[in-house]
C-alpha positions as CSV (number, residue, x, y, z in Angstrom):
1,X,55.8,-129.8,-0.4
2,X,52.3,-127.8,-0.7
3,X,52.4,-123.9,-0.2
4,X,51.0,-122.4,3.0
5,X,48.1,-120.5,2.7
6,X,49.0,-116.7,4.6
7,X,46.0,-115.0,6.7
8,X,46.1,-112.3,3.7
9,X,45.5,-114.9,1.0
10,X,42.6,-116.3,3.3
11,X,41.1,-112.9,3.8
12,X,41.3,-111.8,0.4
13,X,39.7,-114.7,-0.6
14,X,36.9,-114.5,2.0
15,X,36.5,-110.7,1.3
16,X,35.9,-111.3,-2.6
17,X,32.8,-113.3,-1.9
18,X,31.3,-110.9,0.7
19,X,27.6,-111.0,1.8
20,X,25.4,-108.1,2.0
21,X,22.7,-108.3,4.9
22,X,20.8,-106.0,6.8
23,X,22.1,-104.9,10.0
24,X,19.7,-105.3,12.9
25,X,20.8,-102.4,15.1
26,X,20.9,-99.9,12.3
27,X,18.2,-101.1,9.9
28,X,20.9,-100.5,7.2
29,X,22.1,-103.0,4.3
30,X,25.9,-103.7,5.1
31,X,28.8,-106.1,4.2
32,X,29.7,-108.9,6.7
33,X,33.5,-108.9,7.1
34,X,35.8,-111.9,8.5
35,X,38.0,-110.9,11.6
36,X,40.4,-112.9,13.2
37,X,40.4,-112.6,17.3
38,X,43.2,-113.7,19.3
39,X,42.4,-114.2,22.8
40,X,45.3,-114.7,25.6
41,X,44.3,-117.2,28.5
42,X,46.5,-117.7,31.5
43,X,46.5,-121.5,32.1
44,X,46.7,-122.9,35.7
45,X,50.6,-123.5,35.6
46,X,50.7,-119.7,34.9
47,X,51.9,-119.8,31.3
48,X,49.9,-117.9,28.7
49,X,48.0,-119.8,25.9
50,X,46.7,-117.8,22.7
51,X,43.4,-118.9,21.2
52,X,42.7,-117.9,17.4
53,X,39.4,-117.9,15.9
54,X,37.6,-116.3,12.9
55,X,34.2,-114.7,13.5
56,X,31.9,-113.0,10.8
57,X,31.0,-109.1,12.3
58,X,28.6,-106.2,10.6
59,X,31.1,-103.8,8.7
60,X,29.0,-100.9,9.9
61,X,28.6,-101.7,13.6
62,X,31.5,-104.2,14.0
63,X,29.0,-106.0,16.2
64,X,29.1,-110.3,16.0
65,X,27.0,-111.7,13.3
66,X,24.3,-113.8,14.4
67,X,22.7,-116.0,11.4
C-alpha cells in the first residue's frame, strides 16, 4: 500500500518552488503562497458539507492570485 501524502508534505513541496511576481495592488515583488480554503455549505437536507480547495494568494496582501 502506498504512503498517503499529508497536507504538510504537499505544502512543503509547493513552498520550495515559490514563484515571485509583482503584486498589482502594492506594485512590489512578492511570493505566491498556496493556501487551503475550507468552505462549509448547508445542503437542502439540512446537513453540512465541507468543500476544500487550494488557491494561490499574494504573500503581501493575501488577495487571490489572478494569472
